[in-house]
CHARMM-style PDB file with segment names, atoms N, HN, CA, C and O in Angstrom:
ATOM      1  N   SER     1     -71.038  42.313-110.591  1.00  0.00      PROA
ATOM      2  CA  SER     1     -71.635  41.806-109.364  1.00  0.00      PROA
ATOM      3  C   SER     1     -73.154  41.878-109.407  1.00  0.00      PROA
ATOM      4  O   SER     1     -73.822  41.277-108.565  1.00  0.00      PROA
ATOM      5  N   GLY     2     -73.707  42.595-110.361  1.00  0.00      PROA
ATOM      6  HN  GLY     2     -73.165  43.083-111.045  1.00  0.00      PROA
ATOM      7  CA  GLY     2     -75.153  42.710-110.455  1.00  0.00      PROA
ATOM      8  C   GLY     2     -75.742  43.745-109.511  1.00  0.00      PROA
ATOM      9  O   GLY     2     -76.964  43.853-109.410  1.00  0.00      PROA
ATOM     10  N   VAL     3     -74.901  44.512-108.812  1.00  0.00      PROA
ATOM     11  HN  VAL     3     -73.908  44.424-108.893  1.00  0.00      PROA
ATOM     12  CA  VAL     3     -75.392  45.531-107.887  1.00  0.00      PROA
ATOM     13  C   VAL     3     -75.875  46.721-108.704  1.00  0.00      PROA
ATOM     14  O   VAL     3     -75.218  47.144-109.655  1.00  0.00      PROA
ATOM     15  N   ASN     4     -77.022  47.252-108.323  1.00  0.00      PROA
ATOM     16  HN  ASN     4     -77.555  46.909-107.550  1.00  0.00      PROA
ATOM     17  CA  ASN     4     -77.579  48.387-109.037  1.00  0.00      PROA
ATOM     18  C   ASN     4     -78.050  49.419-108.023  1.00  0.00      PROA
ATOM     19  O   ASN     4     -78.818  49.102-107.114  1.00  0.00      PROA
ATOM     20  N   HSD     5     -77.584  50.658-108.184  1.00  0.00      PROA
ATOM     21  HN  HSD     5     -76.960  50.915-108.922  1.00  0.00      PROA
ATOM     22  CA  HSD     5     -77.970  51.748-107.288  1.00  0.00      PROA
ATOM     23  C   HSD     5     -78.593  52.864-108.110  1.00  0.00      PROA
ATOM     24  O   HSD     5     -78.241  53.066-109.272  1.00  0.00      PROA
ATOM     25  N   GLU     6     -79.505  53.572-107.506  1.00  0.00      PROA
ATOM     26  HN  GLU     6     -79.791  53.407-106.562  1.00  0.00      PROA
ATOM     27  CA  GLU     6     -80.058  54.756-108.147  1.00  0.00      PROA
ATOM     28  C   GLU     6     -78.953  55.798-108.290  1.00  0.00      PROA
ATOM     29  O   GLU     6     -78.079  55.885-107.427  1.00  0.00      PROA
ATOM     30  N   HSD     7     -78.973  56.579-109.347  1.00  0.00      PROA
ATOM     31  HN  HSD     7     -79.683  56.509-110.048  1.00  0.00      PROA
ATOM     32  CA  HSD     7     -77.907  57.558-109.586  1.00  0.00      PROA
ATOM     33  C   HSD     7     -77.851  58.645-108.523  1.00  0.00      PROA
ATOM     34  O   HSD     7     -76.792  59.237-108.314  1.00  0.00      PROA
ATOM     35  N   ASP     8     -78.950  58.921-107.852  1.00  0.00      PROA
ATOM     36  HN  ASP     8     -79.810  58.440-108.022  1.00  0.00      PROA
ATOM     37  CA  ASP     8     -78.970  59.977-106.835  1.00  0.00      PROA
ATOM     38  C   ASP     8     -78.979  59.426-105.404  1.00  0.00      PROA
ATOM     39  O   ASP     8     -79.257  60.157-104.454  1.00  0.00      PROA
ATOM     40  N   GLN     9     -78.675  58.147-105.262  1.00  0.00      PROA
ATOM     41  HN  GLN     9     -78.450  57.553-106.034  1.00  0.00      PROA
ATOM     42  CA  GLN     9     -78.639  57.536-103.930  1.00  0.00      PROA
ATOM     43  C   GLN     9     -77.452  58.092-103.155  1.00  0.00      PROA
ATOM     44  O   GLN     9     -76.340  58.112-103.683  1.00  0.00      PROA
ATOM     45  N   PRO    10     -77.653  58.549-101.908  1.00  0.00      PROA
ATOM     46  CA  PRO    10     -76.524  59.071-101.122  1.00  0.00      PROA
ATOM     47  C   PRO    10     -75.517  57.972-100.781  1.00  0.00      PROA
ATOM     48  O   PRO    10     -75.881  56.813-100.585  1.00  0.00      PROA
ATOM     49  N   ALA    11     -74.263  58.357-100.717  1.00  0.00      PROA
ATOM     50  HN  ALA    11     -73.967  59.299-100.876  1.00  0.00      PROA
ATOM     51  CA  ALA    11     -73.197  57.409-100.381  1.00  0.00      PROA
ATOM     52  C   ALA    11     -73.398  56.885 -98.964  1.00  0.00      PROA
ATOM     53  O   ALA    11     -73.654  57.665 -98.046  1.00  0.00      PROA
ATOM     54  N   HSD    12     -73.287  55.591 -98.780  1.00  0.00      PROA
ATOM     55  HN  HSD    12     -73.080  54.957 -99.525  1.00  0.00      PROA
ATOM     56  CA  HSD    12     -73.457  54.991 -97.460  1.00  0.00      PROA
ATOM     57  C   HSD    12     -72.112  54.652 -96.819  1.00  0.00      PROA
ATOM     58  O   HSD    12     -72.065  54.270 -95.650  1.00  0.00      PROA
ATOM     59  N   LEU    13     -71.041  54.785 -97.560  1.00  0.00      PROA
ATOM     60  HN  LEU    13     -71.079  55.095 -98.510  1.00  0.00      PROA
ATOM     61  CA  LEU    13     -69.693  54.542 -97.029  1.00  0.00      PROA
ATOM     62  C   LEU    13     -69.002  55.892 -96.872  1.00  0.00      PROA
ATOM     63  O   LEU    13     -68.839  56.630 -97.844  1.00  0.00      PROA
ATOM     64  N   LYS    14     -68.603  56.207 -95.660  1.00  0.00      PROA
ATOM     65  HN  LYS    14     -68.735  55.608 -94.871  1.00  0.00      PROA
ATOM     66  CA  LYS    14     -67.990  57.516 -95.388  1.00  0.00      PROA
ATOM     67  C   LYS    14     -66.891  57.380 -94.351  1.00  0.00      PROA
ATOM     68  O   LYS    14     -66.904  56.458 -93.536  1.00  0.00      PROA
ATOM     69  N   VAL    15     -65.943  58.298 -94.386  1.00  0.00      PROA
ATOM     70  HN  VAL    15     -65.933  59.047 -95.048  1.00  0.00      PROA
ATOM     71  CA  VAL    15     -64.941  58.423 -93.330  1.00  0.00      PROA
ATOM     72  C   VAL    15     -65.425  59.556 -92.432  1.00  0.00      PROA
ATOM     73  O   VAL    15     -65.768  60.635 -92.916  1.00  0.00      PROA
ATOM     74  N   LYS    16     -65.453  59.311 -91.131  1.00  0.00      PROA
ATOM     75  HN  LYS    16     -65.174  58.434 -90.738  1.00  0.00      PROA
ATOM     76  CA  LYS    16     -65.890  60.349 -90.196  1.00  0.00      PROA
ATOM     77  C   LYS    16     -64.988  61.570 -90.327  1.00  0.00      PROA
ATOM     78  O   LYS    16     -63.774  61.422 -90.470  1.00  0.00      PROA
ATOM     79  N   PRO    17     -65.559  62.779 -90.280  1.00  0.00      PROA
ATOM     80  CA  PRO    17     -64.755  63.995 -90.442  1.00  0.00      PROA
ATOM     81  C   PRO    17     -63.573  64.088 -89.478  1.00  0.00      PROA
ATOM     82  O   PRO    17     -62.500  64.556 -89.860  1.00  0.00      PROA
ATOM     83  N   ASP    18     -63.758  63.649 -88.238  1.00  0.00      PROA
ATOM     84  HN  ASP    18     -64.629  63.269 -87.927  1.00  0.00      PROA
ATOM     85  CA  ASP    18     -62.670  63.743 -87.270  1.00  0.00      PROA
ATOM     86  C   ASP    18     -61.596  62.675 -87.485  1.00  0.00      PROA
ATOM     87  O   ASP    18     -60.577  62.679 -86.795  1.00  0.00      PROA
ATOM     88  N   LYS    19     -61.813  61.762 -88.433  1.00  0.00      PROA
ATOM     89  HN  LYS    19     -62.641  61.759 -88.993  1.00  0.00      PROA
ATOM     90  CA  LYS    19     -60.840  60.713 -88.756  1.00  0.00      PROA
ATOM     91  C   LYS    19     -60.344  60.846 -90.201  1.00  0.00      PROA
ATOM     92  O   LYS    19     -59.737  59.916 -90.733  1.00  0.00      PROA
ATOM     93  N   ALA    20     -60.595  61.981 -90.830  1.00  0.00      PROA
ATOM     94  HN  ALA    20     -61.088  62.736 -90.398  1.00  0.00      PROA
ATOM     95  CA  ALA    20     -60.279  62.164 -92.243  1.00  0.00      PROA
ATOM     96  C   ALA    20     -58.797  62.008 -92.558  1.00  0.00      PROA
ATOM     97  O   ALA    20     -58.449  61.664 -93.688  1.00  0.00      PROA
ATOM     98  N   ASP    21     -57.915  62.251 -91.592  1.00  0.00      PROA
ATOM     99  HN  ASP    21     -58.198  62.531 -90.674  1.00  0.00      PROA
ATOM    100  CA  ASP    21     -56.477  62.128 -91.835  1.00  0.00      PROA
ATOM    101  C   ASP    21     -55.966  60.691 -91.698  1.00  0.00      PROA
ATOM    102  O   ASP    21     -54.865  60.389 -92.158  1.00  0.00      PROA
ATOM    103  N   VAL    22     -56.735  59.811 -91.084  1.00  0.00      PROA
ATOM    104  HN  VAL    22     -57.630  60.056 -90.711  1.00  0.00      PROA
ATOM    105  CA  VAL    22     -56.296  58.443 -90.815  1.00  0.00      PROA
ATOM    106  C   VAL    22     -55.981  57.640 -92.085  1.00  0.00      PROA
ATOM    107  O   VAL    22     -54.942  56.981 -92.128  1.00  0.00      PROA
ATOM    108  N   PRO    23     -56.838  57.666 -93.125  1.00  0.00      PROA
ATOM    109  CA  PRO    23     -56.518  56.848 -94.295  1.00  0.00      PROA
ATOM    110  C   PRO    23     -55.143  57.136 -94.898  1.00  0.00      PROA
ATOM    111  O   PRO    23     -54.414  56.200 -95.225  1.00  0.00      PROA
ATOM    112  N   VAL    24     -54.780  58.390 -95.050  1.00  0.00      PROA
ATOM    113  HN  VAL    24     -55.372  59.151 -94.784  1.00  0.00      PROA
ATOM    114  CA  VAL    24     -53.497  58.719 -95.678  1.00  0.00      PROA
ATOM    115  C   VAL    24     -52.352  58.693 -94.679  1.00  0.00      PROA
ATOM    116  O   VAL    24     -51.315  58.081 -94.936  1.00  0.00      PROA
ATOM    117  N   GLU    25     -52.535  59.356 -93.535  1.00  0.00      PROA
ATOM    118  HN  GLU    25     -53.377  59.853 -93.326  1.00  0.00      PROA
ATOM    119  CA  GLU    25     -51.429  59.507 -92.591  1.00  0.00      PROA
ATOM    120  C   GLU    25     -51.073  58.228 -91.844  1.00  0.00      PROA
ATOM    121  O   GLU    25     -49.928  58.066 -91.422  1.00  0.00      PROA
ATOM    122  N   ILE    26     -52.006  57.335 -91.674  1.00  0.00      PROA
ATOM    123  HN  ILE    26     -52.936  57.467 -92.016  1.00  0.00      PROA
ATOM    124  CA  ILE    26     -51.707  56.087 -90.958  1.00  0.00      PROA
ATOM    125  C   ILE    26     -51.803  54.886 -91.898  1.00  0.00      PROA
ATOM    126  O   ILE    26     -50.821  54.176 -92.112  1.00  0.00      PROA
ATOM    127  N   SER    27     -52.977  54.669 -92.447  1.00  0.00      PROA
ATOM    128  HN  SER    27     -53.776  55.245 -92.273  1.00  0.00      PROA
ATOM    129  CA  SER    27     -53.191  53.463 -93.251  1.00  0.00      PROA
ATOM    130  C   SER    27     -52.290  53.410 -94.483  1.00  0.00      PROA
ATOM    131  O   SER    27     -51.637  52.395 -94.725  1.00  0.00      PROA
ATOM    132  N   PHE    28     -52.247  54.481 -95.256  1.00  0.00      PROA
ATOM    133  HN  PHE    28     -52.777  55.306 -95.059  1.00  0.00      PROA
ATOM    134  CA  PHE    28     -51.440  54.472 -96.477  1.00  0.00      PROA
ATOM    135  C   PHE    28     -49.948  54.540 -96.168  1.00  0.00      PROA
ATOM    136  O   PHE    28     -49.155  53.782 -96.726  1.00  0.00      PROA
ATOM    137  N   GLU    29     -49.575  55.448 -95.280  1.00  0.00      PROA
ATOM    138  HN  GLU    29     -50.219  56.064 -94.826  1.00  0.00      PROA
ATOM    139  CA  GLU    29     -48.151  55.633 -94.961  1.00  0.00      PROA
ATOM    140  C   GLU    29     -47.551  54.428 -94.236  1.00  0.00      PROA
ATOM    141  O   GLU    29     -46.448  53.991 -94.564  1.00  0.00      PROA
ATOM    142  N   LYS    30     -48.260  53.904 -93.274  1.00  0.00      PROA
ATOM    143  HN  LYS    30     -49.156  54.260 -93.007  1.00  0.00      PROA
ATOM    144  CA  LYS    30     -47.700  52.838 -92.435  1.00  0.00      PROA
ATOM    145  C   LYS    30     -47.934  51.432 -92.986  1.00  0.00      PROA
ATOM    146  O   LYS    30     -47.085  50.552 -92.846  1.00  0.00      PROA
ATOM    147  N   TYR    31     -49.110  51.228 -93.623  1.00  0.00      PROA
ATOM    148  HN  TYR    31     -49.799  51.943 -93.737  1.00  0.00      PROA
ATOM    149  CA  TYR    31     -49.495  49.872 -94.039  1.00  0.00      PROA
ATOM    150  C   TYR    31     -49.722  49.735 -95.550  1.00  0.00      PROA
ATOM    151  O   TYR    31     -50.229  48.706 -95.997  1.00  0.00      PROA
ATOM    152  N   ALA    32     -49.360  50.745 -96.340  1.00  0.00      PROA
ATOM    153  HN  ALA    32     -48.948  51.580 -95.977  1.00  0.00      PROA
ATOM    154  CA  ALA    32     -49.528  50.732 -97.803  1.00  0.00      PROA
ATOM    155  C   ALA    32     -50.995  50.627 -98.225  1.00  0.00      PROA
ATOM    156  O   ALA    32     -51.294  50.043 -99.266  1.00  0.00      PROA
ATOM    157  N   GLY    33     -51.904  51.179 -97.436  1.00  0.00      PROA
ATOM    158  HN  GLY    33     -51.661  51.653 -96.589  1.00  0.00      PROA
ATOM    159  CA  GLY    33     -53.314  51.270 -97.795  1.00  0.00      PROA
ATOM    160  C   GLY    33     -54.016  49.961 -98.068  1.00  0.00      PROA
ATOM    161  O   GLY    33     -54.472  49.733 -99.188  1.00  0.00      PROA
ATOM    162  N   PRO    34     -54.118  49.079 -97.062  1.00  0.00      PROA
ATOM    163  CA  PRO    34     -54.742  47.774 -97.308  1.00  0.00      PROA
ATOM    164  C   PRO    34     -56.194  47.857 -97.767  1.00  0.00      PROA
ATOM    165  O   PRO    34     -56.680  46.941 -98.430  1.00  0.00      PROA
ATOM    166  N   GLU    35     -56.889  48.930 -97.431  1.00  0.00      PROA
ATOM    167  HN  GLU    35     -56.494  49.675 -96.893  1.00  0.00      PROA
ATOM    168  CA  GLU    35     -58.284  49.027 -97.847  1.00  0.00      PROA
ATOM    169  C   GLU    35     -58.422  49.081 -99.365  1.00  0.00      PROA
ATOM    170  O   GLU    35     -59.490  48.785 -99.901  1.00  0.00      PROA
ATOM    171  N   GLY    36     -57.362  49.453-100.053  1.00  0.00      PROA
ATOM    172  HN  GLY    36     -56.494  49.693 -99.618  1.00  0.00      PROA
ATOM    173  CA  GLY    36     -57.376  49.431-101.510  1.00  0.00      PROA
ATOM    174  C   GLY    36     -57.437  48.019-102.067  1.00  0.00      PROA
ATOM    175  O   GLY    36     -57.683  47.830-103.258  1.00  0.00      PROA
ATOM    176  N   ARG    37     -57.214  47.022-101.210  1.00  0.00      PROA
ATOM    177  HN  ARG    37     -57.014  47.175-100.242  1.00  0.00      PROA
ATOM    178  CA  ARG    37     -57.261  45.619-101.635  1.00  0.00      PROA
ATOM    179  C   ARG    37     -58.413  44.847-100.983  1.00  0.00      PROA
ATOM    180  O   ARG    37     -58.522  43.635-101.164  1.00  0.00      PROA
ATOM    181  N   PHE    38     -59.270  45.538-100.227  1.00  0.00      PROA
ATOM    182  HN  PHE    38     -59.181  46.523-100.080  1.00  0.00      PROA
ATOM    183  CA  PHE    38     -60.386  44.877 -99.546  1.00  0.00      PROA
ATOM    184  C   PHE    38     -61.425  44.336-100.512  1.00  0.00      PROA
ATOM    185  O   PHE    38     -62.031  43.296-100.255  1.00  0.00      PROA
ATOM    186  N   CYS    39     -61.629  45.017-101.596  1.00  0.00      PROA
ATOM    187  HN  CYS    39     -61.136  45.862-101.804  1.00  0.00      PROA
ATOM    188  CA  CYS    39     -62.745  44.694-102.469  1.00  0.00      PROA
ATOM    189  C   CYS    39     -62.297  44.679-103.926  1.00  0.00      PROA
ATOM    190  O   CYS    39     -61.674  45.638-104.382  1.00  0.00      PROA
ATOM    191  N   PRO    40     -62.595  43.625-104.661  1.00  0.00      PROA
ATOM    192  CA  PRO    40     -62.193  43.571-106.069  1.00  0.00      PROA
ATOM    193  C   PRO    40     -62.931  44.586-106.946  1.00  0.00      PROA
ATOM    194  O   PRO    40     -62.520  44.832-108.080  1.00  0.00      PROA
ATOM    195  N   ALA    41     -64.009  45.172-106.438  1.00  0.00      PROA
ATOM    196  HN  ALA    41     -64.343  44.972-105.517  1.00  0.00      PROA
ATOM    197  CA  ALA    41     -64.764  46.168-107.207  1.00  0.00      PROA
ATOM    198  C   ALA    41     -64.171  47.568-107.072  1.00  0.00      PROA
ATOM    199  O   ALA    41     -64.750  48.534-107.569  1.00  0.00      PROA
ATOM    200  N   LYS    42     -63.017  47.688-106.401  1.00  0.00      PROA
ATOM    201  HN  LYS    42     -62.547  46.904-105.997  1.00  0.00      PROA
ATOM    202  CA  LYS    42     -62.336  48.971-106.201  1.00  0.00      PROA
ATOM    203  C   LYS    42     -63.226  50.011-105.508  1.00  0.00      PROA
ATOM    204  O   LYS    42     -63.277  51.173-105.913  1.00  0.00      PROA
ATOM    205  N   VAL    43     -63.919  49.572-104.465  1.00  0.00      PROA
ATOM    206  HN  VAL    43     -63.878  48.629-104.136  1.00  0.00      PROA
ATOM    207  CA  VAL    43     -64.721  50.495-103.669  1.00  0.00      PROA
ATOM    208  C   VAL    43     -63.805  51.491-102.963  1.00  0.00      PROA
ATOM    209  O   VAL    43     -64.097  52.686-102.920  1.00  0.00      PROA
ATOM    210  N   TYR    44     -62.702  51.000-102.413  1.00  0.00      PROA
ATOM    211  HN  TYR    44     -62.464  50.029-102.448  1.00  0.00      PROA
ATOM    212  CA  TYR    44     -61.728  51.856-101.728  1.00  0.00      PROA
ATOM    213  C   TYR    44     -60.502  51.963-102.625  1.00  0.00      PROA
ATOM    214  O   TYR    44     -59.898  50.954-102.987  1.00  0.00      PROA
ATOM    215  N   GLU    45     -60.140  53.192-102.979  1.00  0.00      PROA
ATOM    216  HN  GLU    45     -60.631  54.012-102.684  1.00  0.00      PROA
ATOM    217  CA  GLU    45     -59.056  53.377-103.939  1.00  0.00      PROA
ATOM    218  C   GLU    45     -58.236  54.612-103.563  1.00  0.00      PROA
ATOM    219  O   GLU    45     -58.794  55.670-103.270  1.00  0.00      PROA
ATOM    220  N   TYR    46     -56.929  54.473-103.573  1.00  0.00      PROA
ATOM    221  HN  TYR    46     -56.476  53.614-103.811  1.00  0.00      PROA
ATOM    222  CA  TYR    46     -56.061  55.627-103.340  1.00  0.00      PROA
ATOM    223  C   TYR    46     -55.741  56.265-104.686  1.00  0.00      PROA
ATOM    224  O   TYR    46     -55.293  55.599-105.620  1.00  0.00      PROA
ATOM    225  N   VAL    47     -55.982  57.568-104.760  1.00  0.00      PROA
ATOM    226  HN  VAL    47     -56.345  58.109-104.002  1.00  0.00      PROA
ATOM    227  CA  VAL    47     -55.753  58.329-105.985  1.00  0.00      PROA
ATOM    228  C   VAL    47     -54.957  59.583-105.639  1.00  0.00      PROA
ATOM    229  O   VAL    47     -54.943  59.987-104.476  1.00  0.00      PROA
ATOM    230  N   PRO    48     -54.296  60.211-106.608  1.00  0.00      PROA
ATOM    231  CA  PRO    48     -53.576  61.455-106.321  1.00  0.00      PROA
ATOM    232  C   PRO    48     -54.537  62.531-105.801  1.00  0.00      PROA
ATOM    233  O   PRO    48     -55.661  62.663-106.286  1.00  0.00      PROA
ATOM    234  N   ASP    49     -54.076  63.292-104.814  1.00  0.00      PROA
ATOM    235  HN  ASP    49     -53.163  63.185-104.420  1.00  0.00      PROA
ATOM    236  CA  ASP    49     -54.918  64.369-104.289  1.00  0.00      PROA
ATOM    237  C   ASP    49     -54.919  65.554-105.261  1.00  0.00      PROA
ATOM    238  O   ASP    49     -54.248  65.525-106.293  1.00  0.00      PROA
ATOM    239  N   GLU    50     -55.676  66.585-104.917  1.00  0.00      PROA
ATOM    240  HN  GLU    50     -56.221  66.609-104.079  1.00  0.00      PROA
ATOM    241  CA  GLU    50     -55.844  67.738-105.790  1.00  0.00      PROA
ATOM    242  C   GLU    50     -54.537  68.458-106.087  1.00  0.00      PROA
ATOM    243  O   GLU    50     -54.370  69.022-107.169  1.00  0.00      PROA
ATOM    244  N   SER    51     -53.607  68.444-105.131  1.00  0.00      PROA
ATOM    245  HN  SER    51     -53.743  67.986-104.252  1.00  0.00      PROA
ATOM    246  CA  SER    51     -52.332  69.134-105.322  1.00  0.00      PROA
ATOM    247  C   SER    51     -51.400  68.342-106.229  1.00  0.00      PROA
ATOM    248  O   SER    51     -50.472  68.900-106.815  1.00  0.00      PROA
ATOM    249  N   GLY    52     -51.647  67.045-106.344  1.00  0.00      PROA
ATOM    250  HN  GLY    52     -52.401  66.592-105.868  1.00  0.00      PROA
ATOM    251  CA  GLY    52     -50.780  66.192-107.143  1.00  0.00      PROA
ATOM    252  C   GLY    52     -49.534  65.739-106.405  1.00  0.00      PROA
ATOM    253  O   GLY    52     -48.726  64.986-106.949  1.00  0.00      PROA
ATOM    254  N   ASP    53     -49.372  66.198-105.158  1.00  0.00      PROA
ATOM    255  HN  ASP    53     -50.028  66.810-104.716  1.00  0.00      PROA
ATOM    256  CA  ASP    53     -48.184  65.870-104.374  1.00  0.00      PROA
ATOM    257  C   ASP    53     -48.395  64.702-103.418  1.00  0.00      PROA
ATOM    258  O   ASP    53     -47.430  64.172-102.867  1.00  0.00      PROA
ATOM    259  N   GLY    54     -49.635  64.300-103.218  1.00  0.00      PROA
ATOM    260  HN  GLY    54     -50.419  64.731-103.666  1.00  0.00      PROA
ATOM    261  CA  GLY    54     -49.919  63.230-102.261  1.00  0.00      PROA
ATOM    262  C   GLY    54     -51.052  62.352-102.750  1.00  0.00      PROA
ATOM    263  O   GLY    54     -51.451  62.407-103.913  1.00  0.00      PROA
ATOM    264  N   MET    55     -51.551  61.555-101.853  1.00  0.00      PROA
ATOM    265  HN  MET    55     -51.227  61.511-100.908  1.00  0.00      PROA
ATOM    266  CA  MET    55     -52.636  60.638-102.178  1.00  0.00      PROA
ATOM    267  C   MET    55     -53.832  60.921-101.282  1.00  0.00      PROA
ATOM    268  O   MET    55     -53.695  61.535-100.224  1.00  0.00      PROA
ATOM    269  N   LYS    56     -55.000  60.473-101.710  1.00  0.00      PROA
ATOM    270  HN  LYS    56     -55.111  59.974-102.570  1.00  0.00      PROA
ATOM    271  CA  LYS    56     -56.211  60.552-100.893  1.00  0.00      PROA
ATOM    272  C   LYS    56     -57.004  59.277-101.094  1.00  0.00      PROA
ATOM    273  O   LYS    56     -56.893  58.625-102.132  1.00  0.00      PROA
ATOM    274  N   LEU    57     -57.802  58.923-100.105  1.00  0.00      PROA
ATOM    275  HN  LEU    57     -57.892  59.453 -99.261  1.00  0.00      PROA
ATOM    276  CA  LEU    57     -58.668  57.768-100.207  1.00  0.00      PROA
ATOM    277  C   LEU    57     -59.949  58.203-100.895  1.00  0.00      PROA
ATOM    278  O   LEU    57     -60.642  59.107-100.431  1.00  0.00      PROA
ATOM    279  N   GLN    58     -60.251  57.557-101.992  1.00  0.00      PROA
ATOM    280  HN  GLN    58     -59.688  56.822-102.369  1.00  0.00      PROA
ATOM    281  CA  GLN    58     -61.505  57.807-102.702  1.00  0.00      PROA
ATOM    282  C   GLN    58     -62.396  56.597-102.472  1.00  0.00      PROA
ATOM    283  O   GLN    58     -61.991  55.460-102.714  1.00  0.00      PROA
ATOM    284  N   ILE    59     -63.613  56.850-102.004  1.00  0.00      PROA
ATOM    285  HN  ILE    59     -63.942  57.773-101.808  1.00  0.00      PROA
ATOM    286  CA  ILE    59     -64.551  55.762-101.773  1.00  0.00      PROA
ATOM    287  C   ILE    59     -65.551  55.776-102.922  1.00  0.00      PROA
ATOM    288  O   ILE    59     -66.311  56.730-103.087  1.00  0.00      PROA
ATOM    289  N   ASN    60     -65.541  54.721-103.704  1.00  0.00      PROA
ATOM    290  HN  ASN    60     -64.923  53.946-103.570  1.00  0.00      PROA
ATOM    291  CA  ASN    60     -66.437  54.581-104.843  1.00  0.00      PROA
ATOM    292  C   ASN    60     -67.662  53.783-104.397  1.00  0.00      PROA
ATOM    293  O   ASN    60     -67.811  52.610-104.740  1.00  0.00      PROA
ATOM    294  N   ALA    61     -68.534  54.434-103.631  1.00  0.00      PROA
ATOM    295  HN  ALA    61     -68.413  55.387-103.352  1.00  0.00      PROA
ATOM    296  CA  ALA    61     -69.682  53.749-103.032  1.00  0.00      PROA
ATOM    297  C   ALA    61     -70.604  53.160-104.093  1.00  0.00      PROA
ATOM    298  O   ALA    61     -71.298  52.178-103.830  1.00  0.00      PROA
ATOM    299  N   GLN    62     -70.620  53.740-105.277  1.00  0.00      PROA
ATOM    300  HN  GLN    62     -70.056  54.537-105.491  1.00  0.00      PROA
ATOM    301  CA  GLN    62     -71.482  53.221-106.337  1.00  0.00      PROA
ATOM    302  C   GLN    62     -71.066  51.821-106.770  1.00  0.00      PROA
ATOM    303  O   GLN    62     -71.861  51.114-107.390  1.00  0.00      PROA
ATOM    304  N   ASN    63     -69.824  51.399-106.455  1.00  0.00      PROA
ATOM    305  HN  ASN    63     -69.179  51.973-105.952  1.00  0.00      PROA
ATOM    306  CA  ASN    63     -69.362  50.068-106.802  1.00  0.00      PROA
ATOM    307  C   ASN    63     -69.709  49.027-105.752  1.00  0.00      PROA
ATOM    308  O   ASN    63     -69.517  47.831-105.971  1.00  0.00      PROA
ATOM    309  N   CYS    64     -70.217  49.475-104.620  1.00  0.00      PROA
ATOM    310  HN  CYS    64     -70.373  50.446-104.442  1.00  0.00      PROA
ATOM    311  CA  CYS    64     -70.502  48.566-103.511  1.00  0.00      PROA
ATOM    312  C   CYS    64     -71.849  47.903-103.662  1.00  0.00      PROA
ATOM    313  OT1 CYS    64     -72.244  47.106-102.812  1.00  0.00      PROA
TER     314      CYS     64
END
């Protein structure tokens, strides 16, 4: 895409702390995580969580 970011640039895409459960508990469980298909650059991606038993939303802001 030709997008270039400084390596130390702060992430501009974030999930609000009080909504941190929404991506997995609602979006992924109920709708199969549509945000994972919003962008062909894989900015929003569901990956296994630290426990390996579930999923978490990973925001790859450097791809935006």
